[in-house]
N, CA, C and O atoms as CSV, one atom per row, in Angstrom:
chain,resi,resn,atom,element,x,y,z
A,1,GLN,N,N,-10.253,-15.513,-9.030
A,1,GLN,CA,C,-8.877,-15.457,-8.554
A,1,GLN,C,C,-8.447,-14.002,-8.469
A,1,GLN,O,O,-8.348,-13.312,-9.484
A,2,VAL,N,N,-8.192,-13.544,-7.254
A,2,VAL,CA,C,-7.753,-12.166,-7.061
A,2,VAL,C,C,-6.289,-12.051,-7.450
A,2,VAL,O,O,-5.460,-12.900,-7.124
A,3,HIS,N,N,-6.007,-10.977,-8.154
A,3,HIS,CA,C,-4.637,-10.735,-8.621
A,3,HIS,C,C,-4.290,-9.292,-8.329
A,3,HIS,O,O,-5.024,-8.383,-8.717
A,4,LEU,N,N,-3.161,-9.069,-7.639
A,4,LEU,CA,C,-2.700,-7.728,-7.299
A,4,LEU,C,C,-1.306,-7.541,-7.871
A,4,LEU,O,O,-0.432,-8.392,-7.699
A,5,VAL,N,N,-1.107,-6.423,-8.551
A,5,VAL,CA,C,0.201,-6.149,-9.157
A,5,VAL,C,C,0.642,-4.756,-8.769
A,5,VAL,O,O,-0.011,-3.769,-9.107
A,6,GLU,N,N,1.765,-4.679,-8.051
A,6,GLU,CA,C,2.320,-3.393,-7.652
A,6,GLU,C,C,3.297,-2.885,-8.712
A,6,GLU,O,O,3.918,-3.663,-9.437
A,7,SER,N,N,3.412,-1.578,-8.779
A,7,SER,CA,C,4.404,-0.949,-9.639
A,7,SER,C,C,4.716,0.427,-9.079
A,7,SER,O,O,4.016,0.924,-8.197
A,8,GLY,N,N,5.780,1.045,-9.602
A,8,GLY,CA,C,6.100,2.407,-9.227
A,8,GLY,C,C,7.259,2.564,-8.266
A,8,GLY,O,O,7.663,3.686,-7.959
A,9,GLY,N,N,7.798,1.458,-7.788
A,9,GLY,CA,C,8.941,1.574,-6.888
A,9,GLY,C,C,10.176,2.048,-7.622
A,9,GLY,O,O,10.191,2.133,-8.850
A,10,GLY,N,N,11.227,2.360,-6.847
A,10,GLY,CA,C,12.458,2.809,-7.469
A,10,GLY,C,C,13.414,3.385,-6.460
A,10,GLY,O,O,13.259,3.221,-5.250
A,11,LEU,N,N,14.409,4.067,-6.993
A,11,LEU,CA,C,15.454,4.693,-6.179
A,11,LEU,C,C,15.235,6.196,-6.183
A,11,LEU,O,O,15.071,6.798,-7.244
A,12,VAL,N,N,15.230,6.802,-5.013
A,12,VAL,CA,C,14.965,8.238,-4.903
A,12,VAL,C,C,15.790,8.808,-3.759
A,12,VAL,O,O,16.103,8.106,-2.797
A,13,GLN,N,N,16.131,10.058,-3.865
A,13,GLN,CA,C,16.861,10.723,-2.790
A,13,GLN,C,C,15.903,11.139,-1.679
A,13,GLN,O,O,14.707,11.320,-1.911
A,14,ALA,N,N,16.429,11.284,-0.496
A,14,ALA,CA,C,15.631,11.754,0.636
A,14,ALA,C,C,14.981,13.087,0.279
A,14,ALA,O,O,15.605,13.966,-0.316
A,15,GLY,N,N,13.716,13.211,0.658
A,15,GLY,CA,C,12.952,14.396,0.322
A,15,GLY,C,C,12.170,14.282,-0.973
A,15,GLY,O,O,11.321,15.122,-1.273
A,16,GLY,N,N,12.458,13.242,-1.736
A,16,GLY,CA,C,11.784,13.039,-3.011
A,16,GLY,C,C,10.439,12.361,-2.861
A,16,GLY,O,O,9.954,12.128,-1.754
A,17,SER,N,N,9.842,12.046,-4.020
A,17,SER,CA,C,8.502,11.456,-4.053
A,17,SER,C,C,8.458,10.271,-4.999
A,17,SER,O,O,9.220,10.187,-5.962
A,18,LEU,N,N,7.554,9.367,-4.703
A,18,LEU,CA,C,7.226,8.253,-5.582
A,18,LEU,C,C,5.731,8.000,-5.470
A,18,LEU,O,O,5.115,8.299,-4.447
A,19,ARG,N,N,5.155,7.448,-6.530
A,19,ARG,CA,C,3.771,7.004,-6.457
A,19,ARG,C,C,3.713,5.525,-6.800
A,19,ARG,O,O,4.082,5.112,-7.900
A,20,LEU,N,N,3.249,4.745,-5.854
A,20,LEU,CA,C,3.063,3.314,-6.075
A,20,LEU,C,C,1.646,3.048,-6.566
A,20,LEU,O,O,0.700,3.742,-6.194
A,21,SER,N,N,1.523,2.037,-7.399
A,21,SER,CA,C,0.215,1.619,-7.894
A,21,SER,C,C,-0.018,0.156,-7.560
A,21,SER,O,O,0.914,-0.648,-7.559
A,22,CYS,N,N,-1.254,-0.178,-7.279
A,22,CYS,CA,C,-1.661,-1.562,-7.043
A,22,CYS,C,C,-2.860,-1.830,-7.947
A,22,CYS,O,O,-3.970,-1.377,-7.667
A,23,ALA,N,N,-2.632,-2.559,-9.020
A,23,ALA,CA,C,-3.698,-2.895,-9.956
A,23,ALA,C,C,-4.363,-4.189,-9.503
A,23,ALA,O,O,-3.710,-5.220,-9.342
A,24,ALA,N,N,-5.668,-4.113,-9.304
A,24,ALA,CA,C,-6.414,-5.256,-8.769
A,24,ALA,C,C,-7.324,-5.851,-9.840
A,24,ALA,O,O,-7.913,-5.122,-10.639
A,25,SER,N,N,-7.436,-7.167,-9.852
A,25,SER,CA,C,-8.307,-7.825,-10.817
A,25,SER,C,C,-8.795,-9.146,-10.253
A,25,SER,O,O,-8.274,-9.637,-9.251
A,26,GLY,N,N,-9.801,-9.718,-10.904
A,26,GLY,CA,C,-10.254,-11.046,-10.536
A,26,GLY,C,C,-11.624,-11.107,-9.905
A,26,GLY,O,O,-12.273,-12.153,-9.941
A,27,ARG,N,N,-12.081,-10.014,-9.328
A,27,ARG,CA,C,-13.415,-9.990,-8.734
A,27,ARG,C,C,-13.780,-8.543,-8.436
A,27,ARG,O,O,-12.976,-7.631,-8.630
A,28,THR,N,N,-15.003,-8.349,-7.963
A,28,THR,CA,C,-15.443,-7.018,-7.560
A,28,THR,C,C,-14.806,-6.661,-6.228
A,28,THR,O,O,-14.816,-7.458,-5.290
A,29,PHE,N,N,-14.252,-5.457,-6.152
A,29,PHE,CA,C,-13.537,-5.059,-4.948
A,29,PHE,C,C,-14.329,-4.103,-4.068
A,29,PHE,O,O,-13.782,-3.544,-3.118
A,30,SER,N,N,-15.584,-3.911,-4.364
A,30,SER,CA,C,-16.353,-2.920,-3.624
A,30,SER,C,C,-16.450,-3.247,-2.141
A,30,SER,O,O,-16.595,-2.339,-1.323
A,31,GLY,N,N,-16.373,-4.512,-1.779
A,31,GLY,CA,C,-16.457,-4.878,-0.370
A,31,GLY,C,C,-15.123,-5.079,0.309
A,31,GLY,O,O,-15.058,-5.638,1.403
A,32,SER,N,N,-14.077,-4.638,-0.316
A,32,SER,CA,C,-12.740,-4.957,0.175
A,32,SER,C,C,-12.081,-3.776,0.871
A,32,SER,O,O,-12.532,-2.633,0.787
A,33,ALA,N,N,-11.017,-4.094,1.546
A,33,ALA,CA,C,-10.047,-3.105,1.992
A,33,ALA,C,C,-8.732,-3.441,1.297
A,33,ALA,O,O,-8.320,-4.600,1.239
A,34,ILE,N,N,-8.093,-2.422,0.780
A,34,ILE,CA,C,-6.786,-2.582,0.149
A,34,ILE,C,C,-5.770,-1.850,1.011
A,34,ILE,O,O,-5.970,-0.697,1.393
A,35,THR,N,N,-4.708,-2.523,1.302
A,35,THR,CA,C,-3.735,-1.994,2.258
A,35,THR,C,C,-2.323,-2.104,1.717
A,35,THR,O,O,-1.983,-3.052,1.009
A,36,TRP,N,N,-1.520,-1.133,2.056
A,36,TRP,CA,C,-0.084,-1.185,1.762
A,36,TRP,C,C,0.657,-1.572,3.039
A,36,TRP,O,O,0.460,-0.991,4.106
A,37,PHE,N,N,1.504,-2.561,2.885
A,37,PHE,CA,C,2.445,-2.940,3.931
A,37,PHE,C,C,3.854,-2.749,3.379
A,37,PHE,O,O,4.044,-2.613,2.170
A,38,ARG,N,N,4.824,-2.741,4.263
A,38,ARG,CA,C,6.209,-2.707,3.806
A,38,ARG,C,C,7.059,-3.584,4.714
A,38,ARG,O,O,6.734,-3.834,5.874
A,39,GLN,N,N,8.159,-4.036,4.131
A,39,GLN,CA,C,9.070,-4.876,4.892
A,39,GLN,C,C,10.500,-4.520,4.532
A,39,GLN,O,O,10.930,-4.650,3.385
A,40,ALA,N,N,11.228,-4.066,5.553
A,40,ALA,CA,C,12.638,-3.757,5.395
A,40,ALA,C,C,13.456,-4.993,5.758
A,40,ALA,O,O,12.971,-5.859,6.486
A,41,PRO,N,N,14.684,-5.086,5.265
A,41,PRO,CA,C,15.519,-6.259,5.575
A,41,PRO,C,C,15.666,-6.465,7.076
A,41,PRO,O,O,15.986,-5.530,7.811
A,42,GLY,N,N,15.433,-7.688,7.524
A,42,GLY,CA,C,15.587,-8.014,8.924
A,42,GLY,C,C,14.460,-7.550,9.823
A,42,GLY,O,O,14.527,-7.713,11.042
A,43,LYS,N,N,13.426,-6.975,9.234
A,43,LYS,CA,C,12.308,-6.469,10.033
A,43,LYS,C,C,11.014,-7.168,9.641
A,43,LYS,O,O,10.906,-7.773,8.574
A,44,GLU,N,N,10.044,-7.068,10.527
A,44,GLU,CA,C,8.738,-7.640,10.236
A,44,GLU,C,C,7.978,-6.746,9.258
A,44,GLU,O,O,8.234,-5.549,9.133
A,45,ARG,N,N,7.039,-7.381,8.576
A,45,ARG,CA,C,6.173,-6.612,7.682
A,45,ARG,C,C,5.307,-5.688,8.516
A,45,ARG,O,O,4.735,-6.103,9.525
A,46,GLU,N,N,5.209,-4.424,8.091
A,46,GLU,CA,C,4.466,-3.454,8.887
A,46,GLU,C,C,3.426,-2.724,8.050
A,46,GLU,O,O,3.583,-2.528,6.845
A,47,PHE,N,N,2.377,-2.337,8.723
A,47,PHE,CA,C,1.279,-1.597,8.117
A,47,PHE,C,C,1.733,-0.200,7.715
A,47,PHE,O,O,2.470,0.462,8.447
A,48,VAL,N,N,1.284,0.239,6.543
A,48,VAL,CA,C,1.575,1.590,6.072
A,48,VAL,C,C,0.286,2.400,5.941
A,48,VAL,O,O,0.145,3.458,6.555
A,49,SER,N,N,-0.651,1.896,5.138
A,49,SER,CA,C,-1.881,2.645,4.889
A,49,SER,C,C,-2.932,1.715,4.309
A,49,SER,O,O,-2.610,0.735,3.638
A,50,ALA,N,N,-4.202,2.036,4.577
A,50,ALA,CA,C,-5.301,1.213,4.089
A,50,ALA,C,C,-6.430,2.094,3.582
A,50,ALA,O,O,-6.576,3.243,4.000
A,51,ILE,N,N,-7.218,1.543,2.683
A,51,ILE,CA,C,-8.396,2.243,2.178
A,51,ILE,C,C,-9.533,1.248,2.015
A,51,ILE,O,O,-9.347,0.136,1.520
A,52,LYS,N,N,-10.712,1.674,2.443
A,52,LYS,CA,C,-11.915,0.884,2.242
A,52,LYS,C,C,-12.436,1.245,0.872
A,52,LYS,O,O,-12.768,2.399,0.601
A,53,TRP,N,N,-12.506,0.243,0.007
A,53,TRP,CA,C,-12.745,0.539,-1.401
A,53,TRP,C,C,-14.048,1.285,-1.641
A,53,TRP,O,O,-14.058,2.279,-2.366
A,54,SER,N,N,-15.136,0.832,-1.056
A,54,SER,CA,C,-16.436,1.396,-1.404
A,54,SER,C,C,-16.658,2.777,-0.817
A,54,SER,O,O,-17.205,3.651,-1.489
A,55,LEU,N,N,-16.242,2.992,0.437
A,55,LEU,CA,C,-16.540,4.256,1.108
A,55,LEU,C,C,-15.349,5.205,1.104
A,55,LEU,O,O,-15.504,6.394,1.384
A,56,GLY,N,N,-14.176,4.697,0.791
A,56,GLY,CA,C,-13.014,5.570,0.736
A,56,GLY,C,C,-12.402,5.912,2.073
A,56,GLY,O,O,-11.534,6.782,2.146
A,57,PHE,N,N,-12.839,5.236,3.158
A,57,PHE,CA,C,-12.209,5.483,4.463
A,57,PHE,C,C,-10.739,5.110,4.380
A,57,PHE,O,O,-10.372,4.145,3.709
A,58,THR,N,N,-9.894,5.881,5.067
A,58,THR,CA,C,-8.459,5.621,5.011
A,58,THR,C,C,-7.859,5.551,6.407
A,58,THR,O,O,-8.430,6.036,7.383
A,59,SER,N,N,-6.690,4.932,6.464
A,59,SER,CA,C,-5.959,4.821,7.712
A,59,SER,C,C,-4.470,4.861,7.394
A,59,SER,O,O,-4.039,4.382,6.346
A,60,TYR,N,N,-3.684,5.439,8.309
A,60,TYR,CA,C,-2.250,5.567,8.088
A,60,TYR,C,C,-1.470,5.197,9.337
A,60,TYR,O,O,-1.927,5.409,10.460
A,61,ALA,N,N,-0.299,4.648,9.125
A,61,ALA,CA,C,0.634,4.461,10.234
A,61,ALA,C,C,1.132,5.837,10.667
A,61,ALA,O,O,1.237,6.748,9.846
A,62,ASP,N,N,1.433,5.987,11.942
A,62,ASP,CA,C,1.912,7.279,12.443
A,62,ASP,C,C,3.174,7.729,11.717
A,62,ASP,O,O,3.388,8.924,11.514
A,63,SER,N,N,3.993,6.786,11.335
A,63,SER,CA,C,5.278,7.117,10.718
A,63,SER,C,C,5.136,7.743,9.333
A,63,SER,O,O,6.084,8.345,8.829
A,64,VAL,N,N,3.963,7.607,8.712
A,64,VAL,CA,C,3.795,8.148,7.352
A,64,VAL,C,C,2.712,9.222,7.271
A,64,VAL,O,O,2.512,9.815,6.211
A,65,LYS,N,N,2.021,9.476,8.361
A,65,LYS,CA,C,0.963,10.483,8.342
A,65,LYS,C,C,1.512,11.835,7.921
A,65,LYS,O,O,2.567,12.268,8.386
A,66,GLY,N,N,0.782,12.492,7.038
A,66,GLY,CA,C,1.204,13.802,6.563
A,66,GLY,C,C,2.170,13.743,5.399
A,66,GLY,O,O,2.440,14.765,4.767
A,67,ARG,N,N,2.704,12.547,5.100
A,67,ARG,CA,C,3.643,12.403,3.994
A,67,ARG,C,C,3.092,11.491,2.890
A,67,ARG,O,O,3.360,11.716,1.709
A,68,PHE,N,N,2.338,10.482,3.267
A,68,PHE,CA,C,1.789,9.526,2.302
A,68,PHE,C,C,0.285,9.749,2.169
A,68,PHE,O,O,-0.393,10.136,3.122
A,69,THR,N,N,-0.213,9.495,0.973
A,69,THR,CA,C,-1.646,9.585,0.719
A,69,THR,C,C,-2.088,8.373,-0.094
A,69,THR,O,O,-1.514,8.067,-1.138
A,70,ILE,N,N,-3.113,7.693,0.401
A,70,ILE,CA,C,-3.667,6.546,-0.309
A,70,ILE,C,C,-4.940,6.977,-1.019
A,70,ILE,O,O,-5.716,7.779,-0.497
A,71,SER,N,N,-5.145,6.443,-2.203
A,71,SER,CA,C,-6.354,6.779,-2.965
A,71,SER,C,C,-6.680,5.617,-3.895
A,71,SER,O,O,-5.875,4.706,-4.083
A,72,ARG,N,N,-7.883,5.669,-4.475
A,72,ARG,CA,C,-8.231,4.617,-5.433
A,72,ARG,C,C,-8.961,5.216,-6.620
A,72,ARG,O,O,-9.619,6.252,-6.530
A,73,ASP,N,N,-8.812,4.513,-7.742
A,73,ASP,CA,C,-9.483,4.879,-8.979
A,73,ASP,C,C,-10.390,3.704,-9.326
A,73,ASP,O,O,-9.920,2.659,-9.774
A,74,ASN,N,N,-11.692,3.882,-9.116
A,74,ASN,CA,C,-12.636,2.786,-9.332
A,74,ASN,C,C,-12.639,2.319,-10.779
A,74,ASN,O,O,-12.730,1.121,-11.050
A,75,ALA,N,N,-12.541,3.257,-11.700
A,75,ALA,CA,C,-12.609,2.906,-13.120
A,75,ALA,C,C,-11.425,2.027,-13.535
A,75,ALA,O,O,-11.548,1.164,-14.404
A,76,LYS,N,N,-10.282,2.268,-12.896
A,76,LYS,CA,C,-9.068,1.509,-13.258
A,76,LYS,C,C,-8.815,0.352,-12.305
A,76,LYS,O,O,-7.866,-0.407,-12.497
A,77,ASN,N,N,-9.649,0.204,-11.280
A,77,ASN,CA,C,-9.444,-0.844,-10.279
A,77,ASN,C,C,-8.031,-0.788,-9.708
A,77,ASN,O,O,-7.356,-1.809,-9.570
A,78,THR,N,N,-7.606,0.410,-9.384
A,78,THR,CA,C,-6.235,0.622,-8.942
A,78,THR,C,C,-6.208,1.473,-7.679
A,78,THR,O,O,-6.952,2.444,-7.548
A,79,VAL,N,N,-5.341,1.090,-6.763
A,79,VAL,CA,C,-5.089,1.854,-5.548
A,79,VAL,C,C,-3.689,2.450,-5.648
A,79,VAL,O,O,-2.749,1.799,-6.104
A,80,TYR,N,N,-3.574,3.681,-5.219
A,80,TYR,CA,C,-2.299,4.394,-5.303
A,80,TYR,C,C,-1.788,4.731,-3.912
A,80,TYR,O,O,-2.562,4.887,-2.967
A,81,LEU,N,N,-0.481,4.840,-3.807
A,81,LEU,CA,C,0.135,5.350,-2.589
A,81,LEU,C,C,1.113,6.441,-3.018
A,81,LEU,O,O,2.199,6.160,-3.527
A,82,GLN,N,N,0.707,7.678,-2.803
A,82,GLN,CA,C,1.581,8.814,-3.092
A,82,GLN,C,C,2.478,9.030,-1.892
A,82,GLN,O,O,2.003,9.250,-0.777
A,83,MET,N,N,3.771,8.966,-2.125
A,83,MET,CA,C,4.736,9.067,-1.030
A,83,MET,C,C,5.593,10.308,-1.251
A,83,MET,O,O,6.354,10.384,-2.215
A,84,ASN,N,N,5.463,11.269,-0.358
A,84,ASN,CA,C,6.225,12.510,-0.432
A,84,ASN,C,C,7.174,12.604,0.752
A,84,ASN,O,O,7.035,11.879,1.737
A,85,SER,N,N,8.133,13.503,0.640
A,85,SER,CA,C,9.097,13.735,1.729
A,85,SER,C,C,9.695,12.424,2.212
A,85,SER,O,O,9.754,12.159,3.412
A,86,LEU,N,N,10.134,11.618,1.272
A,86,LEU,CA,C,10.638,10.287,1.626
A,86,LEU,C,C,11.898,10.377,2.458
A,86,LEU,O,O,12.714,11.286,2.304
A,87,LYS,N,N,12.031,9.408,3.343
A,87,LYS,CA,C,13.179,9.327,4.248
A,87,LYS,C,C,13.900,8.000,4.031
A,87,LYS,O,O,13.292,7.044,3.549
A,88,PRO,N,N,15.182,7.926,4.377
A,88,PRO,CA,C,15.883,6.641,4.235
A,88,PRO,C,C,15.188,5.502,4.976
A,88,PRO,O,O,15.251,4.354,4.538
A,89,GLU,N,N,14.535,5.799,6.076
A,89,GLU,CA,C,13.847,4.748,6.831
A,89,GLU,C,C,12.582,4.245,6.141
A,89,GLU,O,O,11.969,3.283,6.604
A,90,ASP,N,N,12.187,4.880,5.046
A,90,ASP,CA,C,11.067,4.367,4.253
A,90,ASP,C,C,11.514,3.265,3.289
A,90,ASP,O,O,10.688,2.646,2.619
A,91,THR,N,N,12.801,3.030,3.227
A,91,THR,CA,C,13.328,1.992,2.342
A,91,THR,C,C,12.791,0.629,2.744
A,91,THR,O,O,12.924,0.213,3.895
A,92,ALA,N,N,12.186,-0.062,1.789
A,92,ALA,CA,C,11.566,-1.365,2.055
A,92,ALA,C,C,10.979,-1.904,0.759
A,92,ALA,O,O,10.912,-1.208,-0.255
A,93,VAL,N,N,10.560,-3.152,0.820
A,93,VAL,CA,C,9.701,-3.693,-0.232
A,93,VAL,C,C,8.272,-3.381,0.184
A,93,VAL,O,O,7.860,-3.684,1.304
A,94,TYR,N,N,7.527,-2.777,-0.720
A,94,TYR,CA,C,6.146,-2.392,-0.456
A,94,TYR,C,C,5.206,-3.384,-1.137
A,94,TYR,O,O,5.342,-3.701,-2.319
A,95,TYR,N,N,4.253,-3.857,-0.346
A,95,TYR,CA,C,3.280,-4.835,-0.823
A,95,TYR,C,C,1.870,-4.262,-0.705
A,95,TYR,O,O,1.552,-3.573,0.264
A,96,CYS,N,N,1.038,-4.547,-1.684
A,96,CYS,CA,C,-0.382,-4.277,-1.479
A,96,CYS,C,C,-1.084,-5.599,-1.197
A,96,CYS,O,O,-0.683,-6.660,-1.676
A,97,ALA,N,N,-2.129,-5.497,-0.415
A,97,ALA,CA,C,-2.857,-6.679,0.020
A,97,ALA,C,C,-4.341,-6.362,0.058
A,97,ALA,O,O,-4.735,-5.209,0.235
A,98,ALA,N,N,-5.155,-7.384,-0.106
A,98,ALA,CA,C,-6.603,-7.207,-0.106
A,98,ALA,C,C,-7.248,-8.161,0.882
A,98,ALA,O,O,-6.812,-9.297,1.064
A,99,THR,N,N,-8.299,-7.661,1.515
A,99,THR,CA,C,-9.116,-8.506,2.358
A,99,THR,C,C,-10.577,-8.170,2.131
A,99,THR,O,O,-10.938,-7.022,1.872
A,100,PHE,N,N,-11.406,-9.191,2.233
A,100,PHE,CA,C,-12.843,-9.011,2.126
A,100,PHE,C,C,-13.526,-9.313,3.457
A,100,PHE,O,O,-14.749,-9.439,3.512
A,101,ARG,N,N,-12.754,-9.427,4.517
A,101,ARG,CA,C,-13.274,-9.754,5.831
A,101,ARG,C,C,-13.713,-8.486,6.559
A,101,ARG,O,O,-12.973,-7.503,6.583
A,102,GLY,N,N,-14.882,-8.496,7.141
A,102,GLY,CA,C,-15.317,-7.433,8.031
A,102,GLY,C,C,-15.504,-6.093,7.351
A,102,GLY,O,O,-15.399,-5.959,6.132
A,103,THR,N,N,-15.788,-5.099,8.193
A,103,THR,CA,C,-16.069,-3.756,7.685
A,103,THR,C,C,-15.027,-2.738,8.112
A,103,THR,O,O,-14.966,-1.647,7.544
A,104,SER,N,N,-14.210,-3.066,9.094
A,104,SER,CA,C,-13.235,-2.092,9.565
A,104,SER,C,C,-11.923,-2.259,8.808
A,104,SER,O,O,-11.677,-3.288,8.180
A,105,LEU,N,N,-11.090,-1.233,8.879
A,105,LEU,CA,C,-9.770,-1.300,8.272
A,105,LEU,C,C,-8.832,-2.059,9.206
A,105,LEU,O,O,-8.760,-1.771,10.401
A,106,ARG,N,N,-8.117,-3.027,8.647
A,106,ARG,CA,C,-7.268,-3.898,9.446
A,106,ARG,C,C,-5.802,-3.615,9.158
A,106,ARG,O,O,-5.428,-3.297,8.029
A,107,ASP,N,N,-4.967,-3.737,10.202
A,107,ASP,CA,C,-3.561,-3.407,10.025
A,107,ASP,C,C,-2.626,-4.579,10.287
A,107,ASP,O,O,-1.414,-4.392,10.392
A,108,ARG,N,N,-3.172,-5.775,10.392
A,108,ARG,CA,C,-2.329,-6.955,10.608
A,108,ARG,C,C,-2.194,-7.745,9.316
A,108,ARG,O,O,-3.197,-8.035,8.664
A,109,PRO,N,N,-0.978,-8.097,8.937
A,109,PRO,CA,C,-0.816,-8.916,7.722
A,109,PRO,C,C,-1.642,-10.198,7.744
A,109,PRO,O,O,-2.093,-10.658,6.695
A,110,ALA,N,N,-1.842,-10.772,8.909
A,110,ALA,CA,C,-2.580,-12.037,9.006
A,110,ALA,C,C,-4.039,-11.892,8.591
A,110,ALA,O,O,-4.702,-12.888,8.303
A,111,ASP,N,N,-4.538,-10.677,8.557
A,111,ASP,CA,C,-5.941,-10.445,8.180
A,111,ASP,C,C,-6.142,-10.351,6.672
A,111,ASP,O,O,-7.267,-10.174,6.205
A,112,TYR,N,N,-5.075,-10.466,5.921
A,112,TYR,CA,C,-5.144,-10.290,4.471
A,112,TYR,C,C,-4.893,-11.609,3.747
A,112,TYR,O,O,-3.970,-12.360,4.063
A,113,ASP,N,N,-5.757,-11.855,2.760
A,113,ASP,CA,C,-5.729,-13.126,2.056
A,113,ASP,C,C,-5.017,-13.063,0.710
A,113,ASP,O,O,-4.572,-14.082,0.182
A,114,TYR,N,N,-4.916,-11.859,0.166
A,114,TYR,CA,C,-4.360,-11.729,-1.180
A,114,TYR,C,C,-3.243,-10.694,-1.164
A,114,TYR,O,O,-3.370,-9.620,-0.576
A,115,TRP,N,N,-2.156,-11.044,-1.821
A,115,TRP,CA,C,-0.957,-10.201,-1.810
A,115,TRP,C,C,-0.379,-10.062,-3.207
A,115,TRP,O,O,-0.460,-10.971,-4.033
A,116,GLY,N,N,0.208,-8.894,-3.446
A,116,GLY,CA,C,0.993,-8.698,-4.650
A,116,GLY,C,C,2.417,-9.185,-4.436
A,116,GLY,O,O,2.767,-9.683,-3.366
A,117,GLN,N,N,3.226,-9.032,-5.472
A,117,GLN,CA,C,4.588,-9.559,-5.429
A,117,GLN,C,C,5.561,-8.588,-4.770
A,117,GLN,O,O,6.679,-8.974,-4.430
A,118,GLY,N,N,5.153,-7.338,-4.586
A,118,GLY,CA,C,5.999,-6.344,-3.943
A,118,GLY,C,C,6.779,-5.498,-4.936
A,118,GLY,O,O,7.080,-5.931,-6.049
A,119,THR,N,N,7.096,-4.294,-4.513
A,119,THR,CA,C,7.924,-3.381,-5.312
A,119,THR,C,C,8.921,-2.700,-4.376
A,119,THR,O,O,8.567,-2.250,-3.286
A,120,GLN,N,N,10.167,-2.635,-4.823
A,120,GLN,CA,C,11.241,-2.111,-3.968
A,120,GLN,C,C,11.255,-0.583,-4.003
A,120,GLN,O,O,11.196,0.028,-5.070
A,121,VAL,N,N,11.332,0.013,-2.830
A,121,VAL,CA,C,11.530,1.451,-2.688
A,121,VAL,C,C,12.823,1.657,-1.915
A,121,VAL,O,O,12.982,1.150,-0.804
A,122,THR,N,N,13.741,2.403,-2.507
A,122,THR,CA,C,15.014,2.693,-1.863
A,122,THR,C,C,15.203,4.197,-1.808
A,122,THR,O,O,15.164,4.879,-2.832
A,123,VAL,N,N,15.407,4.703,-0.603
A,123,VAL,CA,C,15.588,6.135,-0.392
A,123,VAL,C,C,17.005,6.362,0.113
A,123,VAL,O,O,17.398,5.831,1.152
A,124,THR,N,N,17.764,7.153,-0.627
A,124,THR,CA,C,19.152,7.419,-0.254
A,124,THR,C,C,19.262,8.757,0.468
A,124,THR,O,O,18.483,9.678,0.226
A,125,SER,N,N,20.226,8.840,1.341
A,125,SER,CA,C,20.406,10.081,2.121
A,125,SER,C,C,21.363,11.026,1.418
A,125,SER,O,O,21.636,12.116,1.921
């Protein structure tokens, strides 16, 4: 049973930083991709960033490139999302998700089978 737990969300002023964590458990994740999505009120869930666990390949949405960095700690089975230069439009619930399908990084929520409960990020202007 795959279990994902996000943490690290909070309230921050524009220009500030937060680091989100996604603790993964339940099976070996070496063949997985772990991805961060976010969902703002009234909007669809959108792709933020993904990492291929074994090789470390990464992908970012254009809206966060240069500001967010995804990484993983194999020993802790945890994926991080370092978010710098935050903007009010980054306000959303952030979810981590896992998939074991295929070899490429996927950016559609429908491609992910396992989800965390989400963590709220609020950026004030």
